[in-house]
N, C-alpha and C positions, 0 to 999 in steps of 0.2 A: 348240833347247834340248831336252834329253832329259827323261825322266820324273822322274828323281831331282832334277835341277836345278829343274824346275818345282815339285816337292814341297817342296824346301828353301825356295824363295821363298814358297810358300803357307803352310807350317806351321812352318818353322824360324825361329829368331831369334838375334840376336847377343847374347851375354852379356858379351863383352869384345872387345877388338880382335883377339883370336886364338882365341876360344871361340865356336863355332857350336853351338847347341842344336838337335838333331833328335830329342829324347826323346819327342815325341808320336807318332812312327811308326817309329823305327829302333832306339833303344837303351834305352828305359825302358818306354813303352807301345808294343807292337808291332802294326803293321798287316800282318798275315800275308798278306793278298791282295796288297798292294803289294810286300812282301819276296819273294813268290813270283815276281812279275814281274821283279824285279832278279835273282833266281836264274836265270831263263830267259835273261836277257841274258848273264850270266856263262857259263852252259852253252854258249850259241851261240858265244861268243868262244873258249872252250877246247874245243870239240867234237872237234877232231882230236887232242887230247892223251889219253894213256893214264892217266887219273887214276883211282886206286883208293882214295884216302883224302883226306879234308879235314882240314887242321890249322889250328886257331885258338887264341886265347888267352882265358882267362877274363876277363870274362864277356860283354861286349857283342858279341863276334864269334860267339857260339854260335848265336843265332837265325838269322842269315843263313847260317851254315855248314850248319845243319840243313836248310834249304830247298834249298840248293845240292846237298846230298847226295842229296836226292830226285831232282834232275835228272840225277845221275850214277849212276843205278840203285842208289840207297841206299848209296853208298860210305860206310864208317864215318867218323864225325866224332871226332877226337881233339882235346882242348883242353888246353893247358898250364895247370896250376894255379898260382895266385899265392901260395898258402900251402902249405907243406909240413906234412903231418900224419902221424900214426902209421900210418894204414891204407894209405899209399902204398908203404910198404916202403923199401928202400935202393937198389934197382936202378933208378936213374933217370938220365935225361938232364936236365941243368940248364943254365940260362943266366941271366944277370943282365939285367934290363930296367928302364929308368927310364921311368916314365909321365909324359908331358907334362901330362896333365890333373890328376893327383894330385900331381905333383912328388915321387913316392916311388920308391924302388928296390925291385924285387921279385926274388926268386930263383924263376924259373918252372921247373916240372918236368913231365916226362912219363915215365910208366913205360916202361921198355925193352921190356916185352912188347907195347906198342901201336904201336911204330914199328920198321921194319927196312929193310934194304937192298932188300927186295922192293917197297917202297912207292914209288908215283908220286904225289906230293902236289900238291894245290892249297892254298896258304896263303891264309887269308881273315881279314879284320878289318873293323871298322866304319869306323874313322878311320885316316888316316895323316898324322902331323904331322912329327916328327923322324925317324921310321923305327925307333925303338928296339924296339918290340914285334916288328916284322917281322924285324929283325936277330936278335933272340932266338930267334924261331921258325926262322929260317934256320940258326942255330947248332945248335939241337936237331936239325933235319933232317940237317945235316952229320954230327953225332955218330952218328946212326942209320945213316948211309950211304944215306939215302933220296934219291930224285931229285925235285927240285922242278920240276914241269911248268909252274907258273905261280903268280902271286900276284894276288889281287884285293881291293880295298877299296871300300867304298861311297863314302866321301868322302875326298878328298885335299886337304890344305891346300897348294896349289901355291905359296903365299908362304913356306912353310917348306921345309927341305932334304930331307925324307924321301923324296919321290918321286924326286928326282934321285939320291940316294944308292943307292936300291934299283935303279933303272935302270942306273946306272953300274956296279953289281955284276954286270950282265949278265942280270938277271931280266926275264921278260915280265910286266910289271905292268899290270893293267887297273884303272883308277880310274873308277868310274861317274860321278862328278862331281868336277871339279877346281876348287876355289875359288882364283881368281887373286888376289883382294884383297878387303878389307873396308874401305871408306872411308865415313866419316860414316854408319854404319849400313846402307850399301848393299853387297850381296854381288855380286861380279862373277866370272863363270866363265871358264875358258880355253876 
């Protein structure tokens, strides 16, 4: 059992049959020392890749992406915004994403000045359920002509299709913890 799986069992809890709460250390209250350990694991896995930028989505992926950036010589972190506002301008990459957690659709955007064909990306997020956020970030990366070197998530819900979809698309996906099932309040990992 790895450090994230142990931490999920210790401090996580089940809100619903398909909602796992890890907000006491990963995506609401942040345990920076622990997230730094996760970032080191991700760096070790992708150490032979030529990553020069980290791409994530607003908001929960930003903390982990920032610590991963430090491991990759402070590669810039770019995050797709879920709300379009006037100060973004009009020169944007856009994709549509449906959030599993909120059951809302978002038009996520990244300014074209922050991604280009010269970029070698590591895409990062906190959770992977149906794969919609990652597919949106892949779409934005493709629009920019950037090369996706890898994708990493903290927690993959293996009982949903997202991980299979992303792997079937041919991407190198590192999930730090894959939850296989939730039965009677018990979390089982792959």
